[in-house]
PQR file of N, CA, C, O and H, with PARSE charges and radii, in Angstrom:
ATOM      1  N   GLU A   1     141.658 106.296 163.052 -0.4000 1.5000
ATOM      2  CA  GLU A   1     140.855 106.827 164.140 -0.0000 2.0000
ATOM      3  C   GLU A   1     141.748 107.459 165.210  0.5500 1.7000
ATOM      4  O   GLU A   1     141.470 108.564 165.677 -0.5500 1.4000
ATOM      5  N   VAL A   2     142.797 106.775 165.591 -0.4000 1.5000
ATOM      6  CA  VAL A   2     143.711 107.316 166.604 -0.0000 2.0000
ATOM      7  C   VAL A   2     144.383 108.571 166.073  0.5500 1.7000
ATOM      8  O   VAL A   2     144.488 109.569 166.785 -0.5500 1.4000
ATOM      9  H   VAL A   2     143.023 105.878 165.212  0.4000 1.0000
ATOM     10  N   ASN A   3     144.842 108.525 164.820 -0.4000 1.5000
ATOM     11  CA  ASN A   3     145.502 109.686 164.235 -0.0000 2.0000
ATOM     12  C   ASN A   3     144.554 110.865 164.111  0.5500 1.7000
ATOM     13  O   ASN A   3     144.988 112.008 164.253 -0.5500 1.4000
ATOM     14  H   ASN A   3     144.757 107.714 164.242  0.4000 1.0000
ATOM     15  N   ALA A   4     143.293 110.631 163.855 -0.4000 1.5000
ATOM     16  CA  ALA A   4     142.307 111.706 163.748 -0.0000 2.0000
ATOM     17  C   ALA A   4     142.143 112.443 165.074  0.5500 1.7000
ATOM     18  O   ALA A   4     141.699 113.591 165.094 -0.5500 1.4000
ATOM     19  H   ALA A   4     142.940 109.702 163.740  0.4000 1.0000
ATOM     20  N   GLN A   5     142.498 111.793 166.178 -0.4000 1.5000
ATOM     21  CA  GLN A   5     142.414 112.416 167.500 -0.0000 2.0000
ATOM     22  C   GLN A   5     143.646 113.261 167.806  0.5500 1.7000
ATOM     23  O   GLN A   5     143.748 113.830 168.893 -0.5500 1.4000
ATOM     24  H   GLN A   5     142.859 110.860 166.162  0.4000 1.0000
ATOM     25  N   GLY A   6     144.581 113.351 166.862 -0.4000 1.5000
ATOM     26  CA  GLY A   6     145.767 114.174 167.055 -0.0000 2.0000
ATOM     27  C   GLY A   6     146.964 113.406 167.584  0.5500 1.7000
ATOM     28  O   GLY A   6     147.977 114.010 167.940 -0.5500 1.4000
ATOM     29  H   GLY A   6     144.498 112.889 165.979  0.4000 1.0000
ATOM     30  N   THR A   7     146.866 112.100 167.641 -0.4000 1.5000
ATOM     31  CA  THR A   7     147.974 111.280 168.112 -0.0000 2.0000
ATOM     32  C   THR A   7     148.941 111.018 166.961  0.5500 1.7000
ATOM     33  O   THR A   7     148.519 110.697 165.850 -0.5500 1.4000
ATOM     34  H   THR A   7     146.044 111.609 167.352  0.4000 1.0000
ATOM     35  N   THR A   8     150.234 111.154 167.228 -0.4000 1.5000
ATOM     36  CA  THR A   8     151.243 110.866 166.222 -0.0000 2.0000
ATOM     37  C   THR A   8     151.499 109.370 166.175  0.5500 1.7000
ATOM     38  O   THR A   8     151.611 108.711 167.209 -0.5500 1.4000
ATOM     39  H   THR A   8     150.577 111.414 168.131  0.4000 1.0000
ATOM     40  N   ILE A   9     151.589 108.850 164.976 -0.4000 1.5000
ATOM     41  CA  ILE A   9     151.878 107.432 164.775 -0.0000 2.0000
ATOM     42  C   ILE A   9     153.191 107.320 164.009  0.5500 1.7000
ATOM     43  O   ILE A   9     153.355 107.943 162.960 -0.5500 1.4000
ATOM     44  H   ILE A   9     151.498 109.385 164.136  0.4000 1.0000
ATOM     45  N   ILE A  10     154.123 106.530 164.529 -0.4000 1.5000
ATOM     46  CA  ILE A  10     155.389 106.286 163.838 -0.0000 2.0000
ATOM     47  C   ILE A  10     155.377 104.847 163.346  0.5500 1.7000
ATOM     48  O   ILE A  10     155.208 103.908 164.125 -0.5500 1.4000
ATOM     49  H   ILE A  10     153.990 106.024 165.381  0.4000 1.0000
ATOM     50  N   MET A  11     155.559 104.692 162.038 -0.4000 1.5000
ATOM     51  CA  MET A  11     155.563 103.363 161.435 -0.0000 2.0000
ATOM     52  C   MET A  11     156.858 103.215 160.642  0.5500 1.7000
ATOM     53  O   MET A  11     157.250 104.128 159.914 -0.5500 1.4000
ATOM     54  H   MET A  11     155.696 105.455 161.406  0.4000 1.0000
ATOM     55  N   VAL A  12     157.511 102.091 160.778 -0.4000 1.5000
ATOM     56  CA  VAL A  12     158.733 101.813 160.028 -0.0000 2.0000
ATOM     57  C   VAL A  12     158.434 100.677 159.060  0.5500 1.7000
ATOM     58  O   VAL A  12     157.916  99.632 159.453 -0.5500 1.4000
ATOM     59  H   VAL A  12     157.193 101.349 161.369  0.4000 1.0000
ATOM     60  N   THR A  13     158.769 100.895 157.782 -0.4000 1.5000
ATOM     61  CA  THR A  13     158.518  99.860 156.779 -0.0000 2.0000
ATOM     62  C   THR A  13     159.544  99.957 155.657  0.5500 1.7000
ATOM     63  O   THR A  13     160.106 101.021 155.395 -0.5500 1.4000
ATOM     64  H   THR A  13     159.189 101.744 157.463  0.4000 1.0000
ATOM     65  N   HIS A  14     159.770  98.838 155.010 -0.4000 1.5000
ATOM     66  CA  HIS A  14     160.593  98.804 153.800 -0.0000 2.0000
ATOM     67  C   HIS A  14     159.706  98.654 152.567  0.5500 1.7000
ATOM     68  O   HIS A  14     160.204  98.559 151.445 -0.5500 1.4000
ATOM     69  H   HIS A  14     159.313  97.974 155.223  0.4000 1.0000
ATOM     70  N   ASP A  15     158.407  98.633 152.778 -0.4000 1.5000
ATOM     71  CA  ASP A  15     157.449  98.398 151.697 -0.0000 2.0000
ATOM     72  C   ASP A  15     156.825  99.719 151.254  0.5500 1.7000
ATOM     73  O   ASP A  15     156.014 100.286 151.986 -0.5500 1.4000
ATOM     74  H   ASP A  15     158.003  98.710 153.689  0.4000 1.0000
ATOM     75  N   PRO A  16     157.184 100.217 150.076 -0.5600 1.5000
ATOM     76  CA  PRO A  16     156.642 101.499 149.613  0.2800 2.0000
ATOM     77  C   PRO A  16     155.122 101.502 149.471  0.5500 1.7000
ATOM     78  O   PRO A  16     154.497 102.559 149.566 -0.5500 1.4000
ATOM     79  N   ARG A  17     154.521 100.336 149.246 -0.4000 1.5000
ATOM     80  CA  ARG A  17     153.052 100.274 149.142 -0.0000 2.0000
ATOM     81  C   ARG A  17     152.403 100.601 150.477  0.5500 1.7000
ATOM     82  O   ARG A  17     151.352 101.241 150.516 -0.5500 1.4000
ATOM     83  H   ARG A  17     155.028  99.478 149.170  0.4000 1.0000
ATOM     84  N   ILE A  18     153.011 100.174 151.557 -0.4000 1.5000
ATOM     85  CA  ILE A  18     152.494 100.482 152.893 -0.0000 2.0000
ATOM     86  C   ILE A  18     152.735 101.960 153.212  0.5500 1.7000
ATOM     87  O   ILE A  18     151.882 102.611 153.816 -0.5500 1.4000
ATOM     88  H   ILE A  18     153.865  99.655 151.526  0.4000 1.0000
ATOM     89  N   ALA A  19     153.884 102.484 152.812 -0.4000 1.5000
ATOM     90  CA  ALA A  19     154.221 103.885 153.079 -0.0000 2.0000
ATOM     91  C   ALA A  19     153.240 104.845 152.411  0.5500 1.7000
ATOM     92  O   ALA A  19     153.100 105.985 152.855 -0.5500 1.4000
ATOM     93  H   ALA A  19     154.577 101.954 152.322  0.4000 1.0000
ATOM     94  N   GLU A  20     152.567 104.412 151.363 -0.4000 1.5000
ATOM     95  CA  GLU A  20     151.602 105.273 150.673 -0.0000 2.0000
ATOM     96  C   GLU A  20     150.439 105.691 151.568  0.5500 1.7000
ATOM     97  O   GLU A  20     149.759 106.674 151.273 -0.5500 1.4000
ATOM     98  H   GLU A  20     152.680 103.486 151.001  0.4000 1.0000
ATOM     99  N   TYR A  21     150.203 104.968 152.642 -0.4000 1.5000
ATOM    100  CA  TYR A  21     149.119 105.315 153.561 -0.0000 2.0000
ATOM    101  C   TYR A  21     149.461 106.533 154.428  0.5500 1.7000
ATOM    102  O   TYR A  21     148.573 107.146 155.020 -0.5500 1.4000
ATOM    103  H   TYR A  21     150.755 104.170 152.882  0.4000 1.0000
ATOM    104  N   ALA A  22     150.729 106.873 154.499 -0.4000 1.5000
ATOM    105  CA  ALA A  22     151.174 107.966 155.371 -0.0000 2.0000
ATOM    106  C   ALA A  22     150.992 109.318 154.695  0.5500 1.7000
ATOM    107  O   ALA A  22     151.116 109.441 153.477 -0.5500 1.4000
ATOM    108  H   ALA A  22     151.451 106.375 154.018  0.4000 1.0000
ATOM    109  N   ARG A  23     150.696 110.327 155.501 -0.4000 1.5000
ATOM    110  CA  ARG A  23     150.643 111.703 154.982 -0.0000 2.0000
ATOM    111  C   ARG A  23     152.048 112.227 154.735  0.5500 1.7000
ATOM    112  O   ARG A  23     152.273 113.023 153.824 -0.5500 1.4000
ATOM    113  H   ARG A  23     150.595 110.228 156.491  0.4000 1.0000
ATOM    114  N   ARG A  24     152.996 111.772 155.559 -0.4000 1.5000
ATOM    115  CA  ARG A  24     154.371 112.255 155.476 -0.0000 2.0000
ATOM    116  C   ARG A  24     155.309 111.068 155.632  0.5500 1.7000
ATOM    117  O   ARG A  24     155.085 110.207 156.482 -0.5500 1.4000
ATOM    118  H   ARG A  24     152.812 111.125 156.299  0.4000 1.0000
ATOM    119  N   THR A  25     156.356 111.015 154.820 -0.4000 1.5000
ATOM    120  CA  THR A  25     157.357 109.968 154.967 -0.0000 2.0000
ATOM    121  C   THR A  25     158.735 110.602 155.110  0.5500 1.7000
ATOM    122  O   THR A  25     159.008 111.659 154.540 -0.5500 1.4000
ATOM    123  H   THR A  25     156.538 111.715 154.130  0.4000 1.0000
ATOM    124  N   ILE A  26     159.580 109.956 155.862 -0.4000 1.5000
ATOM    125  CA  ILE A  26     160.971 110.371 156.027 -0.0000 2.0000
ATOM    126  C   ILE A  26     161.821 109.191 155.588  0.5500 1.7000
ATOM    127  O   ILE A  26     161.646 108.077 156.081 -0.5500 1.4000
ATOM    128  H   ILE A  26     159.358 109.097 156.324  0.4000 1.0000
ATOM    129  N   THR A  27     162.739 109.431 154.666 -0.4000 1.5000
ATOM    130  CA  THR A  27     163.583 108.372 154.130 -0.0000 2.0000
ATOM    131  C   THR A  27     164.963 108.449 154.761  0.5500 1.7000
ATOM    132  O   THR A  27     165.539 109.529 154.886 -0.5500 1.4000
ATOM    133  H   THR A  27     162.881 110.337 154.265  0.4000 1.0000
ATOM    134  N   ILE A  28     165.487 107.297 155.156 -0.4000 1.5000
ATOM    135  CA  ILE A  28     166.829 107.219 155.725 -0.0000 2.0000
ATOM    136  C   ILE A  28     167.696 106.409 154.770  0.5500 1.7000
ATOM    137  O   ILE A  28     167.356 105.282 154.411 -0.5500 1.4000
ATOM    138  H   ILE A  28     165.019 106.419 155.054  0.4000 1.0000
ATOM    139  N   VAL A  29     168.828 106.998 154.358 -0.4000 1.5000
ATOM    140  CA  VAL A  29     169.768 106.340 153.456 -0.0000 2.0000
ATOM    141  C   VAL A  29     171.131 106.344 154.123  0.5500 1.7000
ATOM    142  O   VAL A  29     171.625 107.401 154.516 -0.5500 1.4000
ATOM    143  H   VAL A  29     169.104 107.914 154.649  0.4000 1.0000
ATOM    144  N   ASP A  30     171.736 105.195 154.253 -0.4000 1.5000
ATOM    145  CA  ASP A  30     173.047 105.055 154.893 -0.0000 2.0000
ATOM    146  C   ASP A  30     173.071 105.691 156.277  0.5500 1.7000
ATOM    147  O   ASP A  30     174.065 106.305 156.665 -0.5500 1.4000
ATOM    148  H   ASP A  30     171.335 104.336 153.934  0.4000 1.0000
ATOM    149  N   GLY A  31     171.986 105.545 157.014 -0.4000 1.5000
ATOM    150  CA  GLY A  31     171.913 106.042 158.384 -0.0000 2.0000
ATOM    151  C   GLY A  31     171.656 107.535 158.514  0.5500 1.7000
ATOM    152  O   GLY A  31     171.700 108.072 159.621 -0.5500 1.4000
ATOM    153  H   GLY A  31     171.179 105.046 156.699  0.4000 1.0000
ATOM    154  N   LYS A  32     171.388 108.216 157.403 -0.4000 1.5000
ATOM    155  CA  LYS A  32     171.143 109.661 157.431 -0.0000 2.0000
ATOM    156  C   LYS A  32     169.786 109.968 156.816  0.5500 1.7000
ATOM    157  O   LYS A  32     169.351 109.300 155.878 -0.5500 1.4000
ATOM    158  H   LYS A  32     171.352 107.780 156.504  0.4000 1.0000
ATOM    159  N   ILE A  33     169.122 110.987 157.354 -0.4000 1.5000
ATOM    160  CA  ILE A  33     167.847 111.415 156.782 -0.0000 2.0000
ATOM    161  C   ILE A  33     168.116 111.991 155.404  0.5500 1.7000
ATOM    162  O   ILE A  33     168.926 112.905 155.245 -0.5500 1.4000
ATOM    163  H   ILE A  33     169.476 111.530 158.116  0.4000 1.0000
ATOM    164  N   ALA A  34     167.433 111.449 154.417 -0.4000 1.5000
ATOM    165  CA  ALA A  34     167.670 111.863 153.025 -0.0000 2.0000
ATOM    166  C   ALA A  34     166.598 112.823 152.558  0.5500 1.7000
ATOM    167  O   ALA A  34     166.632 113.278 151.415 -0.5500 1.4000
ATOM    168  H   ALA A  34     166.775 110.707 154.546  0.4000 1.0000
TER
END
């Protein structure tokens, strides 16, 4: 609901099942965006 209003949501997770809910994911490997 909040995201539908145009608000950006940042979520950090190590669980790929949770990440599936996101439209876009950014992966960080060894401290760098991969």
